[in-house]
N, C-alpha and C positions, 0 to 999 in steps of 0.2 A: 824400531820404526813406530811401534805402538806408542811408546812414551813420547817420541817426537810429535806424533800426530795429536796426542792428548794435550801436550804443551802448546801446540800451535792452534788447537781447537779446530782441527780438520779431520774428516773421516779417513780411516785407514782400512783399505779393503784389499784382501788377498785374492789373487786370481790364478787359477790353473786353467790351462787350455789344451785342446787336442792338438796333436802334431799337424793335422790338416786344417786347423782353425775352424772346425765345424761346431765347436762348443767352447764356452768359457764357464767355469764354475767360480762364482764370486762369493766370498765369505767376509762378513763384517768382522773386523779385528778390534775395534774399540767402540765405546758407547755412542760416539758421534756417528759412526758408520751405521749403527743399528737403527738410527732414525731414518735412514734412506733404504736400508736393506735389513729388515728385522731378522731374517734367517738366510742361510746360504741358498743360492739360487743358480741354476744352470741356464745360461743364456746363449742365443745365437750370436753371431758376429754383429749383426744389426742391433740386436738387443743390448749387447755390451757397449757398443759405441754410443747408442742412444742414452743408456744409463749414465755413461761418463759425462755426456753433455748435460743431462738433467741434474746431476748432483752439483753441477757448477751454476745451475740456474739458467741454462740455455736450452734451446731446441736445436737439433741438428739442422743444417741447411737443407733445403728441399732437394738440392741436387747431389747431396752427399753420397747417396747410394745409386746414382745413375751410372749406367755402364760407361758412358763417356768419361765421367769423373774418375772412375776406377782405373782407366787406362793410362792416366797421367803418370 
């Protein structure tokens, strides 16, 4: 995975998460990922999803974390 990410010039980030999804531990696995995440970081679900949007150059939609959206 790391080699593939390096060749494609995209970040490779490993993630471990709690069984109840209360936390995600993100770890950069290649030099490109370290530009977004210099050191491993523990995130909430909202933080993890926001991070994924941000590394793609997007902001999460304002309604993403609304209770109504989550019921879909």
